[in-house]
ZADRENLO-804212 format. One line per 2 residues: number of its first residue (from 1); their letters; for each residue x, z, y of N, C-alpha, C. Coordinates in steps of 0.1 Angstrom, whole numbers, padded with zeros to 4 digits, always signed. Atoms other than C-alpha are relative to their C-alpha. Layout:
BEGIN
NUM) A) X:Z:Y:X:Z:Y:X:Z:Y; ... $
//
This chain:
BEGIN
1) EA) +0008:+0000:-0012:+0000:+0000:+0000:+0009:+0000:+0012; -0008:+0001:-0013:+0013:-0009:+0035:-0010:-0002:+0011 $
3) PM) +0009:+0002:-0012:-0001:-0010:+0071:-0004:-0015:+0001; +0005:+0014:-0003:-0021:-0040:+0083:+0011:-0008:+0007 $
5) AS) -0009:+0009:-0006:-0001:-0070:+0095:+0015:+0004:-0003; -0013:-0004:+0004:+0030:-0057:+0077:+0007:-0010:-0009 $
7) GK) -0006:+0011:+0008:+0036:-0089:+0057:-0003:+0002:-0015; +0002:-0002:+0014:+0020:-0078:+0024:-0003:-0013:-0007 $
9) TY) +0003:+0013:+0006:+0006:-0113:+0017:+0013:-0008:-0002; -0012:+0008:+0000:+0039:-0129:+0025:+0009:+0006:-0011 $
11) QA) -0008:-0006:+0010:+0057:-0104:+0002:-0005:-0004:-0014; +0007:+0004:+0013:+0032:-0111:-0026:+0003:-0014:-0004 $
13) VS) -0003:+0014:+0003:+0037:-0148:-0024:+0014:-0002:-0003; -0014:+0001:+0002:+0074:-0145:-0021:+0004:+0005:-0014 $
15) CA) -0003:-0006:+0013:+0076:-0123:-0052:-0005:-0009:-0011; +0006:+0009:+0011:+0053:-0146:-0072:+0008:-0013:-0001 $
17) LD) -0008:+0012:+0001:+0075:-0176:-0063:+0013:+0003:-0007; -0012:-0004:+0007:+0106:-0157:-0075:-0002:+0002:-0015 $
19) LA) +0003:-0002:+0014:+0089:-0148:-0107:-0002:-0014:-0007; +0002:+0014:+0005:+0078:-0185:-0112:+0014:-0006:-0003 $
21) NK) -0013:+0006:+0002:+0114:-0195:-0109:+0007:+0006:-0012; -0005:-0006:+0013:+0122:-0172:-0138:-0009:-0002:-0012 $
23) GK) +0008:+0004:+0011:+0095:-0187:-0159:-0012:+0010:-0003; +0010:-0010:+0001:+0070:-0159:-0153:-0012:-0003:+0008 $
25) RS) +0013:+0004:-0006:+0033:-0165:-0144:-0006:+0012:+0008; +0007:-0010:-0009:+0014:-0147:-0116:-0014:-0004:+0004 $
27) LI) +0014:+0002:-0005:-0021:-0143:-0103:-0001:+0007:+0013; +0002:-0007:-0013:-0028:-0136:-0066:-0014:+0000:+0003 $
29) LA) +0014:-0002:-0004:-0062:-0123:-0058:-0002:+0003:+0014; +0003:-0002:-0014:-0076:-0124:-0023:-0015:+0001:+0002 $
31) PD) +0014:-0002:-0002:-0110:-0115:-0008:-0008:-0013:+0000; +0008:+0012:-0001:-0121:-0151:-0001:+0010:-0012:+0001 $
33) HT) -0008:+0012:+0000:-0109:-0187:+0002:+0008:-0002:+0013; -0008:+0001:-0012:-0097:-0183:+0038:+0013:+0007:-0002 $
35) VC) -0012:-0007:+0003:-0072:-0157:+0027:+0009:-0007:-0010; -0007:+0008:+0011:-0063:-0177:-0004:+0007:-0012:+0007 $
37) AE) -0006:+0011:-0006:-0056:-0207:+0018:+0012:+0004:+0008; -0012:-0005:-0007:-0033:-0186:+0040:+0011:+0002:-0009 $
39) AV) -0010:-0003:+0009:-0014:-0175:+0010:+0007:-0013:-0005; -0005:+0013:+0005:-0011:-0211:-0003:+0009:-0006:+0011 $
41) GM) -0008:+0005:-0011:+0001:-0221:+0032:+0014:+0006:+0001; -0013:-0007:+0000:+0028:-0195:+0031:+0009:-0005:-0011 $
43) AE) -0008:+0006:+0011:+0040:-0208:-0003:+0005:-0013:+0004; -0005:+0013:-0004:+0042:-0243:+0011:+0012:+0001:+0010 $
45) GM) -0011:-0003:-0010:+0065:-0229:+0039:+0012:+0005:-0007; -0012:-0006:+0007:+0087:-0211:+0014:+0006:-0009:-0011 $
47) EK) -0004:+0008:+0012:+0089:-0238:-0013:+0013:-0007:+0003; -0013:+0006:+0000:+0124:-0251:-0020:+0001:-0010:-0011 $
49) PG) -0002:+0009:+0011:+0136:-0281:-0041:+0004:+0007:-0012; -0004:-0007:+0013:+0138:-0271:-0077:-0006:+0013:-0002 $
51) GC) +0006:-0013:+0000:+0117:-0241:-0070:-0013:+0001:-0009; +0013:-0002:+0007:+0081:-0232:-0081:-0005:-0013:-0006 $
53) RT) +0005:+0012:+0007:+0068:-0257:-0106:-0015:-0003:+0004; +0014:+0002:-0003:+0030:-0253:-0100:-0007:+0012:+0005 $
55) LV) +0009:-0011:-0006:+0008:-0232:-0078:-0013:-0007:+0003; +0013:+0006:-0002:-0030:-0238:-0076:-0009:+0009:+0007 $
57) HL) +0011:-0008:-0007:-0058:-0226:-0053:-0012:-0003:-0009; +0011:+0002:+0009:-0086:-0220:-0078:-0013:+0001:+0007 $
59) VG) +0013:+0001:-0006:-0121:-0230:-0069:-0011:+0001:-0010; +0011:-0002:+0010:-0154:-0220:-0085:-0012:-0008:+0003 $
61) KN) +0011:+0008:-0001:-0189:-0233:-0086:-0012:+0007:+0007; +0011:-0006:-0007:-0211:-0207:-0068:+0003:+0004:+0014 $
63) EN) -0002:-0003:-0014:-0215:-0193:-0033:+0011:+0010:+0002; -0010:-0009:-0002:-0190:-0166:-0040:+0014:-0006:-0002 $
65) SC) -0013:+0005:+0004:-0162:-0186:-0056:+0003:-0014:+0005; -0003:+0014:-0004:-0166:-0222:-0043:+0005:+0001:+0015 $
67) AD) -0005:+0000:-0013:-0148:-0231:-0011:-0012:-0001:+0010; +0011:-0001:-0010:-0170:-0224:+0020:-0001:-0014:+0007 $
69) IS) +0002:+0013:-0006:-0185:-0255:+0035:+0005:+0000:+0014; -0005:-0001:-0014:-0174:-0243:+0070:+0015:-0001:+0000 $
71) SM) -0014:+0001:+0000:-0138:-0244:+0059:+0005:-0010:-0010; -0006:+0011:+0007:-0124:-0277:+0047:-0008:-0009:-0008 $
73) LS) +0007:+0009:+0009:-0149:-0290:+0022:-0013:+0005:-0004; +0014:-0004:+0004:-0184:-0289:+0008:+0001:+0008:-0014 $
75) PC) +0001:-0007:+0013:-0194:-0265:-0021:-0002:-0010:-0011; +0001:+0010:+0011:-0194:-0281:-0055:-0009:+0006:-0011 $
77) SS) +0009:-0007:+0010:-0222:-0261:-0072:-0008:-0011:-0007; +0008:+0010:+0006:-0239:-0294:-0080:+0008:-0009:-0010 $
79) CR) -0009:+0008:+0009:-0209:-0308:-0100:-0006:-0001:-0014; +0006:+0003:+0013:-0222:-0324:-0132:+0011:-0003:-0010 $
81) CG) -0011:+0004:+0009:-0188:-0332:-0147:+0011:+0012:-0001; -0009:-0011:+0001:-0170:-0300:-0158:+0012:-0003:-0008 $
83) VQ) -0013:+0001:+0007:-0137:-0294:-0175:-0001:-0007:-0013; +0001:+0005:+0013:-0148:-0300:-0210:-0005:-0015:+0000 $
85) AV) +0006:+0014:+0000:-0168:-0332:-0201:+0011:-0010:+0004; -0011:+0009:-0005:-0138:-0347:-0182:+0010:-0002:-0011 $
87) RK) -0010:+0001:+0011:-0114:-0339:-0211:-0005:-0009:-0011; +0005:+0008:+0011:-0137:-0355:-0236:-0001:-0015:+0004 $
89) KA) +0002:+0014:-0005:-0144:-0386:-0214:+0013:-0007:+0001; -0013:+0007:-0003:-0108:-0394:-0204:+0012:+0009:-0003 $
91) PE) -0011:-0009:+0003:-0083:-0372:-0223:+0014:-0006:+0004; -0013:+0006:-0003:-0054:-0397:-0218:+0003:+0001:+0015 $
93) FI) -0001:+0000:-0014:-0060:-0399:-0181:+0003:+0014:+0005; -0002:-0013:-0004:-0062:-0362:-0177:+0014:+0005:-0003 $
95) EE) -0014:-0005:+0005:-0030:-0355:-0197:+0011:-0007:+0009; -0010:+0006:-0009:-0011:-0381:-0176:-0001:+0005:+0014 $
97) LL) +0001:-0006:-0013:-0025:-0367:-0144:+0007:+0013:+0001; -0005:-0014:-0001:-0015:-0331:-0152:+0015:+0000:-0003 $
99) SS) -0014:+0000:+0003:+0019:-0340:-0166:+0009:-0007:+0011; -0008:+0008:-0010:+0029:-0363:-0137:+0000:+0007:+0014 $
101) HD) +0001:-0007:-0013:+0022:-0338:-0109:+0005:+0015:-0002; -0003:-0014:+0000:+0036:-0304:-0100:+0001:+0004:+0015 $
103) GI) -0001:-0004:-0014:+0043:-0284:-0068:-0012:+0009:+0003; +0011:-0009:-0005:+0016:-0267:-0047:-0013:-0008:+0002 $
105) YS) +0013:+0007:+0000:-0020:-0277:-0052:-0009:+0008:+0010; +0009:-0006:-0010:-0037:-0267:-0019:-0013:-0007:-0001 $
107) LS) +0013:+0006:+0000:-0073:-0275:-0013:+0001:-0015:+0006; -0001:+0013:-0006:-0063:-0304:+0010:+0007:-0010:-0009 $
109) RM) -0007:+0010:+0009:-0039:-0319:-0016:-0009:-0004:-0011; +0009:+0004:+0011:-0065:-0317:-0044:-0011:-0009:+0006 $
111) KD) +0010:+0009:-0006:-0091:-0333:-0020:+0006:-0014:+0001; -0006:+0013:-0001:-0067:-0362:-0014:+0002:-0006:-0014 $
113) MI) -0001:+0005:+0014:-0060:-0365:-0052:-0013:-0005:-0005; +0013:+0005:+0005:-0097:-0368:-0059:-0004:-0013:+0007 $
115) AE) +0003:+0012:-0007:-0101:-0394:-0032:+0007:-0012:-0006; -0007:+0010:+0006:-0074:-0414:-0048:-0005:-0004:-0014 $
117) MN) +0005:+0002:+0014:-0088:-0410:-0083:-0013:-0008:+0001; +0013:+0007:-0002:-0122:-0422:-0070:+0002:-0015:+0002 $
119) KK) -0002:+0014:-0002:-0106:-0455:-0061:+0004:-0008:-0012; -0005:+0007:+0012:-0093:-0462:-0096:-0011:-0003:-0009 $
121) PG) +0010:+0004:+0009:-0115:-0481:-0119:+0001:+0008:-0013; +0000:-0007:+0013:-0125:-0461:-0150:+0005:+0014:+0001 $
123) AP) -0004:-0014:-0001:-0111:-0428:-0137:-0012:+0009:+0001; +0012:-0009:+0000:-0134:-0398:-0143:-0003:+0006:+0014 $
125) RM) +0004:-0006:-0013:-0153:-0384:-0113:+0000:+0015:-0002; -0001:-0014:+0001:-0146:-0348:-0106:+0000:+0006:+0014 $
127) CL) +0000:-0007:-0012:-0149:-0322:-0079:+0012:+0009:+0000; -0012:-0010:-0002:-0123:-0296:-0066:+0000:+0010:-0011 $
129) RT) +0002:-0011:+0010:-0137:-0270:-0090:+0006:-0005:-0013; -0005:+0005:+0013:-0130:-0292:-0121:+0015:-0002:+0001 $
131) LS) -0014:+0003:-0001:-0096:-0303:-0109:+0009:+0013:+0000; -0008:-0013:-0001:-0084:-0268:-0100:+0000:+0007:-0014 $
133) ML) +0001:-0007:+0013:-0096:-0255:-0134:+0008:-0007:-0011; -0008:+0008:+0009:-0078:-0283:-0152:+0015:+0004:+0002 $
135) IA) -0014:-0003:-0004:-0045:-0273:-0134:+0003:+0014:-0003; -0002:-0015:+0001:-0049:-0235:-0136:+0007:+0004:-0013 $
137) PR) -0007:-0005:+0012:-0039:-0230:-0173:+0014:-0004:-0001; -0014:+0004:+0000:-0006:-0248:-0167:+0007:+0005:+0012 $
139) AD) -0006:-0004:-0013:+0001:-0233:-0133:+0009:+0013:-0002; -0009:-0011:+0000:+0029:-0208:-0127:-0006:+0011:+0009 $
141) II) +0007:-0009:-0009:+0009:-0192:-0099:-0014:-0004:+0003; +0014:+0003:-0003:-0029:-0190:-0095:-0004:+0008:+0012 $
143) VA) +0005:-0008:-0011:-0044:-0180:-0062:-0016:-0002:+0000; +0014:+0001:+0002:-0081:-0171:-0064:-0007:+0012:+0007 $
145) PF) +0008:-0011:-0006:-0109:-0150:-0047:-0002:+0011:-0011; +0003:-0011:+0009:-0117:-0116:-0061:-0010:-0002:-0010 $
147) VF) +0012:+0002:+0008:-0149:-0128:-0076:+0004:-0006:-0014; -0005:+0006:+0013:-0130:-0147:-0104:+0003:+0012:-0009 $
149) FI) -0004:-0011:+0009:-0116:-0114:-0117:-0012:+0009:-0003; +0012:-0008:+0002:-0149:-0096:-0113:-0010:-0006:-0010 $
151) DR) +0010:+0007:+0008:-0170:-0122:-0130:+0006:-0005:-0014; -0007:+0004:+0013:-0145:-0127:-0160:+0002:-0015:-0001 $
153) NL) -0002:+0015:+0001:-0142:-0164:-0151:+0015:-0003:-0003; -0015:+0003:+0002:-0104:-0161:-0150:+0004:+0000:-0015 $
155) SD) -0003:+0000:+0014:-0102:-0151:-0186:-0005:-0012:-0008; +0006:+0012:+0006:-0125:-0180:-0196:+0009:-0012:+0003 $
157) IL) -0007:+0012:-0005:-0104:-0205:-0176:+0015:+0001:-0006; -0014:-0001:+0003:-0069:-0192:-0184:+0003:+0004:-0015 $
159) GE) -0002:-0005:+0014:-0074:-0177:-0219:+0007:+0013:+0000; -0008:-0012:-0001:-0048:-0151:-0211:+0004:+0002:+0014 $
161) LP) -0004:-0002:-0014:-0042:-0135:-0177:+0015:+0000:+0001; -0015:-0001:-0003:-0007:-0139:-0162:+0005:+0014:-0001 $
163) GY) -0006:-0013:+0002:+0017:-0111:-0167:+0001:+0008:+0013; -0001:-0006:-0012:+0018:-0103:-0130:-0012:-0003:+0009 $
165) IF) +0011:+0002:-0009:-0012:-0097:-0107:+0002:+0007:+0013; -0001:-0006:-0013:-0011:-0092:-0070:-0014:+0000:+0007 $
167) ID) +0013:-0001:-0007:-0042:-0080:-0051:+0002:+0001:+0014; -0002:+0000:-0014:-0041:-0089:-0015:-0013:+0007:+0007 $
169) EG) +0011:-0008:-0006:-0062:-0066:+0008:-0008:+0007:-0011; +0006:-0008:+0011:-0068:-0044:-0022:-0010:+0011:+0004 $
171) DT) +0009:-0011:-0005:-0085:-0018:-0001:-0015:-0005:+0001; +0013:+0006:-0001:-0115:-0042:+0001:-0006:-0004:-0013 $
173) FA) +0005:+0005:+0013:-0117:-0049:-0036:-0012:+0007:-0005; +0011:-0008:+0005:-0141:-0021:-0044:-0013:-0004:+0008 $
175) DH) +0011:+0004:-0008:-0164:-0032:-0015:-0005:-0014:-0006; +0004:+0013:+0005:-0164:-0068:-0029:-0007:+0001:-0014 $
177) LM) +0006:-0003:+0013:-0171:-0055:-0064:-0015:+0005:+0002; +0013:-0005:-0002:-0201:-0035:-0052:-0010:-0010:+0006 $
179) EY) +0008:+0011:-0006:-0214:-0064:-0031:-0004:-0010:-0010; +0003:+0010:+0011:-0211:-0088:-0060:-0010:+0005:-0010 $
181) CR) +0009:-0005:+0010:-0228:-0065:-0084:-0014:+0003:+0006; +0013:-0002:-0006:-0256:-0057:-0059:-0008:-0013:+0001 $
183) RS) +0007:+0013:-0001:-0264:-0094:-0055:-0003:-0005:-0014; +0002:+0005:+0014:-0263:-0098:-0093:-0011:+0008:-0007 $
185) LT) +0010:-0008:+0006:-0289:-0071:-0100:-0014:-0001:+0006; +0013:-0001:-0005:-0326:-0071:-0097:-0006:+0014:-0001 $
187) VA) +0004:-0014:+0000:-0339:-0037:-0087:-0016:+0000:-0001; +0015:-0002:+0001:-0375:-0027:-0098:-0004:+0011:+0009 $
189) LP) +0004:-0011:-0009:-0390:-0008:-0069:-0013:+0006:-0004; +0013:-0007:+0004:-0418:+0018:-0074:-0011:-0006:+0008 $
191) RV) +0012:+0004:-0007:-0453:+0008:-0065:-0008:+0012:+0004; +0008:-0011:-0005:-0474:+0031:-0044:-0015:-0005:+0001 $
193) TN) +0014:+0003:-0001:-0512:+0030:-0048:-0007:+0005:+0012; +0007:-0004:-0012:-0538:+0036:-0021:-0002:+0016:-0001 $
195) SG) +0001:-0015:+0001:-0541:+0072:-0035:+0013:+0007:+0002; -0013:-0007:-0002:-0504:+0078:-0029:+0008:+0002:-0012 $
197) CI) -0007:-0001:+0012:-0495:+0078:-0065:+0011:-0010:-0002; -0011:+0009:+0002:-0462:+0062:-0075:+0000:-0004:-0015 $
199) H) +0000:+0005:+0014:-0462:+0040:-0106:+0014:-0006:-0003 $
//
């Protein structure tokens, strides 16, 4: 724990890059996509030739985990072509795509990749969510919002969590957990009759 504006995010990213260069995987969790994008931007500024092999900004499919429409791109909750469908439809294309790229997959880079793919005849159509989820299992560093950890999506995507987990702005993690759970529960409220009896 350290004071605000003391460089905690920078240190987490720097440490994750050092671990990646030693062949060790890391997960960086942040409150939302804005903070995730800041962490990814820091990594882009620190990256050196021969350094980190792959870092990806992980995107989900609902209002909590998908990139906010107000920042960079539209939500992809309507995506009809998920990871399994894309792998089944074009396995050779996906394998070639993933093996021919490395480095830092920011939202803007993945958006450009999708735009290029959409120009190629026969290439599968996919959204940022699908592309980021295809990259994540092979990535040395995954940057994702808290909700992925809360909703067990990370374990489904990665199979096994990385050995090192950094929680940025961890003092807000409990608040995000309570907010997510509150929105996920339906509460049955008591009914009051005209006579004042509660059912």
